[in-house]
DODRENGU-605624 format. One record per residue (C-alpha): residue in three letters; chain; x, y, z. Coordinates in nm, 4 decimals. Example, Ala and Ser with C-alpha at 12.3 -4.5 7.8 and 13.67 -1.06 7.14 Angstrom:
2
+--------+--------+----------+----------+----------+
: residu : chaine :        x :        y :        z :
+--------+--------+----------+----------+----------+
:    ala :      A :   1.2300 :  -0.4500 :   0.7800 :
:    ser :      A :   1.3670 :  -0.1060 :   0.7140 :
+--------+--------+----------+----------+----------+
END
This chain:
92
+--------+--------+----------+----------+----------+
: residu : chaine :        x :        y :        z :
+--------+--------+----------+----------+----------+
:    met :      A :   5.9531 :   8.0999 :  -6.9924 :
:    phe :      A :   5.8431 :   8.0579 :  -6.6386 :
:    gln :      A :   5.6209 :   7.7646 :  -6.5579 :
:    phe :      A :   5.3145 :   7.7054 :  -6.3435 :
:    tyr :      A :   5.2698 :   7.9665 :  -6.0762 :
:    asn :      A :   5.4746 :   8.2308 :  -6.2543 :
:    leu :      A :   5.2401 :   8.2261 :  -6.5599 :
:    val :      A :   4.9179 :   8.4131 :  -6.5775 :
:    pro :      A :   4.6710 :   8.1196 :  -6.6193 :
:    ser :      A :   4.4202 :   8.3315 :  -6.8212 :
:    leu :      A :   4.6828 :   8.4206 :  -7.0774 :
:    thr :      A :   4.8306 :   8.2090 :  -7.3597 :
:    ala :      A :   5.1978 :   8.1238 :  -7.3712 :
:    arg :      A :   5.2435 :   8.4040 :  -7.6323 :
:    glu :      A :   5.0601 :   8.6561 :  -7.4047 :
:    asn :      A :   5.2686 :   8.5527 :  -7.1076 :
:    val :      A :   5.5916 :   8.6096 :  -7.3044 :
:    gln :      A :   5.4409 :   8.9368 :  -7.4373 :
:    leu :      A :   5.4287 :   9.0612 :  -7.0784 :
:    val :      A :   5.8076 :   9.0520 :  -7.0605 :
:    thr :      A :   5.8620 :   9.1902 :  -7.4079 :
:    asp :      A :   5.6412 :   9.4871 :  -7.3265 :
:    ile :      A :   5.8916 :   9.6044 :  -7.0745 :
:    ala :      A :   6.2233 :   9.4977 :  -7.2384 :
:    glu :      A :   6.4452 :   9.7544 :  -7.3992 :
:    asp :      A :   6.5118 :   9.5549 :  -7.7099 :
:    pro :      A :   6.2507 :   9.2773 :  -7.7153 :
:    met :      A :   6.2352 :   8.9690 :  -7.9276 :
:    asp :      A :   5.9043 :   8.8883 :  -8.0912 :
:    pro :      A :   5.7132 :   8.6619 :  -7.8511 :
:    gly :      A :   5.6293 :   8.4179 :  -8.1295 :
:    glu :      A :   5.9879 :   8.4033 :  -8.2357 :
:    ala :      A :   6.0995 :   8.3449 :  -7.8773 :
:    leu :      A :   5.8549 :   8.0536 :  -7.8308 :
:    arg :      A :   5.9596 :   7.9038 :  -8.1684 :
:    leu :      A :   6.3246 :   7.9166 :  -8.0553 :
:    val :      A :   6.2415 :   7.7069 :  -7.7422 :
:    gly :      A :   6.0295 :   7.4535 :  -7.9389 :
:    leu :      A :   5.6865 :   7.5947 :  -7.8393 :
:    gly :      A :   5.5966 :   7.7458 :  -8.1702 :
:    asp :      A :   5.3014 :   7.5043 :  -8.2135 :
:    arg :      A :   5.1917 :   7.5679 :  -7.8569 :
:    met :      A :   5.2030 :   7.9494 :  -7.8323 :
:    asp :      A :   4.8266 :   7.9788 :  -7.8262 :
:    his :      A :   4.7883 :   7.7330 :  -7.5505 :
:    phe :      A :   4.7110 :   7.8311 :  -7.1949 :
:    pro :      A :   4.9536 :   7.7254 :  -6.9100 :
:    gly :      A :   4.7243 :   7.4430 :  -6.8003 :
:    arg :      A :   4.7721 :   7.2902 :  -7.1489 :
:    leu :      A :   5.1495 :   7.2980 :  -7.1435 :
:    ser :      A :   5.3669 :   7.0226 :  -7.0094 :
:    gly :      A :   5.5867 :   7.1052 :  -6.7135 :
:    gly :      A :   5.8931 :   6.9717 :  -6.9011 :
:    glu :      A :   5.8573 :   7.1520 :  -7.2350 :
:    thr :      A :   6.0981 :   7.4363 :  -7.1638 :
:    his :      A :   6.3648 :   7.2031 :  -7.0035 :
:    asn :      A :   6.6445 :   7.2196 :  -7.2702 :
:    ala :      A :   6.9810 :   7.2645 :  -7.0897 :
:    pro :      A :   7.1648 :   7.4150 :  -7.3959 :
:    ile :      A :   6.9178 :   7.7102 :  -7.3866 :
:    ala :      A :   7.0899 :   7.8272 :  -7.0671 :
:    ala :      A :   7.3871 :   7.9484 :  -7.2824 :
:    met :      A :   7.1547 :   8.2164 :  -7.4280 :
:    ala :      A :   7.0620 :   8.3661 :  -7.0971 :
:    his :      A :   7.2103 :   8.6577 :  -6.9170 :
:    arg :      A :   7.1685 :   8.4740 :  -6.5867 :
:    val :      A :   7.1026 :   8.1042 :  -6.5040 :
:    val :      A :   6.9341 :   8.0040 :  -6.1814 :
:    val :      A :   6.9198 :   7.6325 :  -6.1030 :
:    leu :      A :   6.6559 :   7.5161 :  -5.8636 :
:    ser :      A :   6.6526 :   7.1801 :  -5.6760 :
:    asp :      A :   6.3768 :   7.0820 :  -5.4283 :
:    gly :      A :   6.2498 :   7.4368 :  -5.4283 :
:    leu :      A :   6.5808 :   7.5893 :  -5.3281 :
:    val :      A :   6.8364 :   7.7780 :  -5.5387 :
:    lys :      A :   7.1151 :   7.5360 :  -5.6089 :
:    ser :      A :   7.3296 :   7.7846 :  -5.8103 :
:    asp :      A :   7.2966 :   8.1359 :  -5.9555 :
:    thr :      A :   7.5468 :   8.2339 :  -6.2272 :
:    ala :      A :   7.5797 :   8.5098 :  -6.4882 :
:    asn :      A :   7.6909 :   8.4194 :  -6.8406 :
:    ala :      A :   7.9990 :   8.6315 :  -6.9235 :
:    ser :      A :   7.9219 :   8.5756 :  -7.2977 :
:    arg :      A :   7.5887 :   8.4566 :  -7.4381 :
:    thr :      A :   7.5468 :   8.2170 :  -7.7239 :
:    ala :      A :   7.3238 :   8.3245 :  -8.0133 :
:    ala :      A :   7.0077 :   8.1207 :  -8.0584 :
:    glu :      A :   7.1118 :   7.9990 :  -8.4050 :
:    gln :      A :   7.4241 :   7.8514 :  -8.2563 :
:    ile :      A :   7.2332 :   7.6407 :  -8.0018 :
:    ser :      A :   7.1973 :   7.2740 :  -8.0753 :
:    trp :      A :   6.8324 :   7.1882 :  -8.0277 :
+--------+--------+----------+----------+----------+
END
């Protein structure tokens, strides 16, 4: 989930994720996605009520199609995962 300026401030975390699932070919349920990243109890919170560090769990990167690492506002690396790890195999 994007943070800060990439979130629509008038939408909840669930609604922000729903924006993406509305255009995805095979979407995951927004609530399920938020639970998988540890935000299940925060899905009805607005971005201003979420901590900037809540979605920083490095093992989650193994689930992504693409991982972009930022440092000081610049792209440090941009890699594609050849094979993705299933959510249930991630150590939270």
